[in-house]
C-alpha positions in Angstrom: 43.9 2.3 15.9 41.5 2.3 12.9 38.0 0.7 13.2 36.1 -0.6 10.2 32.8 1.1 9.2 31.0 -2.2 10.0 32.2 -2.0 13.6 31.4 1.7 13.9 27.9 1.0 12.6 27.4 -1.6 15.4 28.8 0.8 17.9 26.6 3.6 16.7 23.5 1.6 17.7 24.7 1.6 21.3 26.6 4.9 21.7 24.1 7.0 19.8 21.4 5.9 22.3 23.2 7.8 25.0 21.1 10.8 23.8 17.8 8.9 24.5 18.3 6.8 27.7 16.0 8.2 30.3 17.1 7.5 33.9 14.4 7.0 36.5 15.0 7.8 40.2 15.5 4.6 42.2 15.4 2.4 39.1 18.2 -0.2 38.8 18.0 -0.4 35.0 17.4 2.3 32.4 15.0 1.9 29.5 16.5 2.1 26.0 14.3 4.0 23.6 14.5 3.2 19.9 14.0 6.4 18.0 16.0 5.6 14.8 13.7 5.3 11.7 14.2 2.6 9.0 15.8 3.7 5.8 16.6 2.6 2.2 19.6 5.0 2.1 23.2 4.2 2.7 24.2 5.2 6.2 27.0 7.9 6.2 29.7 9.2 8.5 29.6 12.9 9.4 32.5 15.0 10.5 32.2 18.7 11.5 35.2 21.1 11.1 35.5 24.7 12.0 35.2 27.3 14.8 32.9 28.1 17.7 29.7 27.8 15.6 30.5 24.2 14.7 31.7 23.7 18.3 28.4 24.9 19.7 29.2 28.0 21.7 26.0 29.8 22.7 25.0 33.4 23.5 26.4 33.2 27.0 29.8 31.8 26.0 29.1 28.2 27.0 29.5 25.1 24.8 26.2 23.5 24.2 24.3 22.1 21.2 25.3 23.8 17.9 23.9 23.5 14.5 26.1 20.4 13.8 24.6 18.6 16.8 21.0 19.3 15.5 22.0 18.2 12.0 23.5 15.0 13.4 20.6 14.2 15.7 18.1 14.5 12.9 20.1 12.5 10.4 20.6 9.7 13.0 16.9 9.6 13.9 16.0 9.3 10.2 18.5 6.5 9.7 20.9 8.4 7.4 24.1 8.4 9.5 26.0 6.0 11.6 28.6 8.2 13.2 29.2 11.9 14.0 32.2 13.8 15.4 32.6 17.5 16.0 35.8 17.0 18.0 37.9 18.8 15.4 35.8 22.0 15.7 37.1 24.5 18.3 36.1 27.9 19.5 38.4 30.7 18.4 39.7 28.7 15.4 40.7 30.7 12.3 41.3 29.3 8.8 44.9 29.1 9.7 44.1 26.8 12.7 41.9 24.5 10.7 44.4 24.2 7.8 47.3 23.6 10.3 45.3 20.8 12.0 44.7 19.1 8.6 48.3 19.3 7.6 49.6 18.1 11.0 47.0 15.3 11.2 46.1 16.2 14.8 44.4 13.7 17.1 41.6 14.9 19.3 38.9 13.6 21.6 35.7 12.5 19.8 32.6 14.5 20.5 29.7 12.7 19.0 28.6 9.1 18.5 29.3 5.9 16.5 33.0 5.4 17.3 34.8 2.6 19.0 37.5 4.7 20.5 37.9 8.0 22.5 40.2 9.8 20.0 40.5 10.2 16.3 42.9 11.7 13.8 41.5 14.4 11.6 42.8 13.1 8.3 41.4 9.6 8.8 38.2 11.2 10.0 37.8 13.2 6.9 38.9 10.3 4.7 36.2 8.1 6.1 33.4 10.7 6.1 30.7 11.0 3.4 29.5 14.3 4.9 31.8 17.2 6.0 30.5 20.6 7.3 32.9 23.5 7.5 32.3 26.8 9.4 35.4 29.0 9.3 36.6 32.5 8.5 34.7 34.6 10.9 37.5 34.7 13.5 39.9 35.9 10.7 37.7 39.1 10.4 36.0 39.7 13.8 39.0 40.9 15.8 39.5 43.7 13.2 35.9 44.8 13.6 35.9 44.6 17.4 39.1 46.6 17.7 38.0 49.5 15.6 35.2 52.1 16.1 34.7 52.3 12.4 35.1 49.7 9.6 38.3 50.0 7.6 37.1 48.4 4.4 40.5 47.9 2.8 41.9 46.2 5.8 38.8 44.0 6.2 38.9 43.0 2.5 42.6 42.2 2.7 41.9 39.9 5.7 38.9 38.4 3.9 41.0 37.6 0.9 43.6 35.8 3.0 40.8 33.9 4.7 39.4 32.8 1.4 42.8 31.6 0.2 43.1 29.5 3.4 39.5 28.2 3.0 40.4 27.2 -0.6 43.4 25.4 0.8 41.3 23.6 3.4 38.8 22.5 0.8 41.6 21.3 -1.5 43.0 19.3 1.4 39.6 17.7 2.1 39.2 16.9 -1.6 42.6 15.3 -1.8 41.9 13.1 1.2 38.3 12.2 0.2 37.2 13.1 -3.4 33.8 11.6 -2.8 32.9 13.5 0.3 30.0 15.9 0.2 31.3 19.2 1.8 28.9 21.9 3.0 30.3 25.3 3.8 28.4 27.7 6.1 27.7 31.3 5.0 28.1 34.2 7.4 25.2 36.0 9.1 24.9 39.5 10.5 26.3 39.2 14.0 26.2 43.0 14.7 22.4 43.6 14.5 22.5 45.9 17.6 25.0 48.4 16.2 24.1 51.8 14.9 22.4 52.3 11.6 25.5 53.7 10.0 27.6 50.7 11.1 24.7 48.4 10.0 24.9 49.8 6.5 28.6 49.3 6.3 28.5 45.8 7.7 25.7 44.6 5.5 27.7 45.7 2.4 30.7 43.9 3.8 28.7 40.8 4.7 27.4 40.6 1.1 30.9 40.7 -0.3 32.2 38.1 2.2 29.3 35.7 1.5 29.8 36.1 -2.2 33.5 35.3 -1.8 33.0 32.2 0.3 30.3 31.0 -2.0 32.6 31.3 -5.0 35.5 29.7 -3.1 33.3 26.8 -2.0 31.8 26.1 -5.4 35.2 26.3 -7.2 36.3 23.5 -4.9 33.2 21.4 -5.6 31.7 22.1 -2.2 28.2 23.4 -1.5 27.6 26.9 0.0 24.8 27.0 2.7 23.5 30.6 3.3 22.3 31.5 6.8 22.0 35.3 6.8 18.3 35.5 6.0 17.4 32.7 8.5 19.1 34.5 11.4 17.8 37.9 10.4 14.2 36.6 10.4 14.2 36.3 14.2 17.1 38.3 15.8 15.6 38.5 19.3 15.4 34.7 19.7 18.4 33.7 17.6 20.9 36.4 18.6 19.5 37.5 22.0 22.7 38.8 23.6 23.9 42.2 22.1 27.3 41.6 23.6 27.8 38.1 22.1 27.9 37.2 18.4 26.9 33.5 18.9 23.5 32.1 18.3 21.2 30.7 20.9 20.1 27.1 20.8 17.0 28.1 19.0 19.2 29.9 16.4 21.4 26.9 15.9 18.3 24.7 15.5 16.9 27.1 12.9 20.1 27.1 10.9 20.2 23.3 11.1 16.5 22.7 10.1 16.1 25.5 7.6 19.5 25.7 5.9 21.7 22.6 6.4 19.3 19.7 6.5 17.3 20.6 3.4 20.6 21.0 1.5 22.2 17.9 2.9 19.2 15.7 2.2 19.4 16.5 -1.5 22.6 14.6 -1.6 22.9 11.7 -4.1 23.9 9.6 -1.1 20.3 9.1 -0.3 18.8 8.6 -3.8 16.4 5.6 -3.4 14.5 6.0 -6.7 15.8 2.6 -7.8 14.5 0.8 -4.7 11.0 0.5 -6.1 9.7 -0.8 -9.4 6.3 -0.8 -11.1 5.6 -3.2 -13.9 2.9 -5.2 -15.7 0.5 -2.3 -15.7 -3.0 -2.9 -17.2 -6.1 -0.7 -17.2 -7.0 -1.9 -13.6 -3.8 -3.4 -12.0 -0.1 -2.7 -11.4 2.6 -5.0 -10.1 4.8 -3.3 -7.4 8.0 -4.6 -5.8 10.6 -2.9 -3.6 14.0 -3.6 -1.9 14.0 -4.4 1.8 14.7 -1.5 4.1 17.3 -1.5 6.9 16.9 -0.6 10.5 19.1 -0.5 13.6 16.7 -3.1 15.3 14.6 -4.5 12.5 11.6 -3.9 10.2 8.2 -4.7 11.5 6.0 -3.9 8.5 5.6 -1.9 5.3 2.9 0.7 4.7 1.9 1.1 1.1 0.5 4.5 0.1 -1.4 5.1 -3.2 -1.8 8.8 -4.1 -0.7 9.7 -0.5 -3.4 7.6 1.1 -2.6 4.4 3.1 -3.6 1.5 0.8 -2.3 -1.6 2.6 0.0 -2.8 5.4 2.2 -5.8 4.7 4.5 -7.8 7.0 8.2 -7.3 7.0 9.0 -10.2 4.7 6.6 -9.1 2.0 8.1 -6.8 -0.6 5.8 -7.5 -3.6 2.2 -6.8 -4.2 -0.4 -6.2 -7.0 -2.5 -3.0 -6.9 -6.0 -3.9 -8.1 -9.3 -2.2 -9.0 -7.5 0.8 -10.4 -9.2 3.2 -12.8 -8.1 3.0 -16.4 -6.2 5.8 -18.1 -5.4 7.3 -14.6 -2.1 8.5 -13.1 -1.0 7.0 -9.8 1.9 7.4 -7.3 2.8 4.5 -5.1 5.1 4.9 -2.1 6.3 2.5 0.5 7.2 3.4 4.1 9.0 1.0 6.4 8.0 0.9 10.1 9.9 -0.7 13.0 8.6 -2.3 16.2 8.9 1.1 18.0 6.6 2.7 15.4 9.3 4.8 13.7 8.3 5.3 10.1 10.9 5.9 7.3 11.0 9.6 6.3 12.5 9.4 2.8 10.9 6.4 1.1 11.0 5.1 -2.4 8.1 6.1 -4.7 7.1 5.6 -8.3 4.5 7.0 -10.7 2.6 5.2 -13.5 -0.5 5.6 -15.6 -2.9 2.7 -16.2 -3.8 1.7 -19.7 -7.1 2.7 -21.4 -10.0 0.4 -21.9 -10.7 -0.2 -25.6 -14.2 0.4 -26.8 -14.1 -0.7 -30.4 -17.5 -1.0 -32.2 -16.4 -4.2 -34.1 -14.9 -6.3 -31.2 -17.9 -6.4 -28.8 -18.8 -10.1 -29.7 -15.4 -11.1 -31.1 -13.6 -14.2 -29.6 -10.4 -12.2 -29.2 -12.0 -9.2 -27.4 -10.1 -9.6 -24.1 -6.7 -10.1 -25.9 -7.4 -7.1 -28.1 -8.1 -4.9 -25.1 -4.9 -6.1 -23.4 -2.8 -5.4 -26.5 -4.3 -1.9 -26.7 -3.9 -1.2 -23.0 -0.2 -2.2 -23.2 0.4 0.2 -26.1 1.2 -2.6 -28.6 -1.7 -1.9 -30.9 -3.9 1.2 -31.5 -6.8 0.3 -33.8 -8.2 2.3 -36.7 -10.2 5.6 -36.9 -13.9 5.8 -36.0 -13.5 3.4 -33.0 -12.8 0.3 -35.1 -10.2 -2.4 -34.8 -10.9 -4.6 -37.9 -10.1 -7.8 -36.1 -10.5 -10.0 -39.1 -8.3 -7.9 -41.4 -4.8 -9.2 -42.3 -1.8 -7.4 -40.9 0.7 -5.8 -43.3 4.4 -6.3 -42.8 4.7 -2.7 -41.6 2.0 -3.2 -39.0 3.6 -6.4 -37.8 6.9 -4.7 -37.5 5.3 -1.8 -35.5 3.7 -4.2 -33.1 7.1 -5.9 -32.4 8.9 -2.6 -31.9 6.3 -1.3 -29.4 6.2 -4.6 -27.5 10.0 -4.6 -27.2 10.1 -0.9 -26.3 12.5 0.0 -29.1 13.0 3.5 -30.4 15.1 5.3 -33.0 15.5 8.8 -34.5 16.1 7.4 -38.0 13.4 7.5 -40.6 12.7 4.5 -42.9 
């Protein structure tokens, strides 16, 4: 049975809170904590595909929180996603397994939040998702490395080539099901850091070739390659603490999520909110600002308006327009708006705009002229410029060319053609 995104959004507000419902001993009712921030961005659906790294297997061989969980938790708290499912990721999966699941349209139990049913089909899950992460290929190669005391480069490269062909087929299947989905493919890290120096040299060379291949494969398919090797190598004792196990610790998964995937995912055009704020009617000392209303799982309580990164004013939730006053002339400003809900959660990615106030005219021949204020406004808006030597010549007649120039500037017209 298929559920609409609207239903799943409502369900997400309830099911996702399972992560944040503290239970007190002896208490009859639990307290629901609102930790989802307001947002101006469209809320997306996230599906994770792949092997044990997406599944969340840790350094002792147990299934826990993987990088996909940390990505989903952060995106949910920041108001960017409404649903998440890693139920199609499974430990031990090779590229053959993932591709077979897609073609067979397998149904599996949902592991995540935001769904109105216990099970989902992989093809409909991919079709409805705006974000897909893929971690696959390591299990195609690892058995060959573990079975041999030395690395047979030709055998490994042959297996790697086949894995890349299957990965390309997986990405093509995703693209066919959902051309608009943003797909992020995880790069490999050095999982044999405790091997001998000779083996390390061989494996690092092989690792570089494999990452280069998967990067090329991903980008050819319109997906985004996410490198992880340097992040894991930066803290091997904490991120790969078990010499007998290639899987990351929870700290390692969190590092991969926070330092690799989230910065890349957040660049997605899905969350471009630049059009949500507008600045107009700029004078030497004022600017009119208006913005779209933000959304929240509970409701907006107020807006904080920041000018040049300093809190300028706090407005109620129903106010989305204001005039900035007492600004300095000929000065650049950046105004940003952050939405805040009743629980105190403040939006993380908020609309902002930059502008420059007009200059104050100091003409020597307009000081006592009846039109001084109008002249200053015309100059500040860029409609008129005046003459050399700080003069405006207010009583001089306009030429036809000057009148045409004033009209062109006031209407914001432009052309590359010369008269």
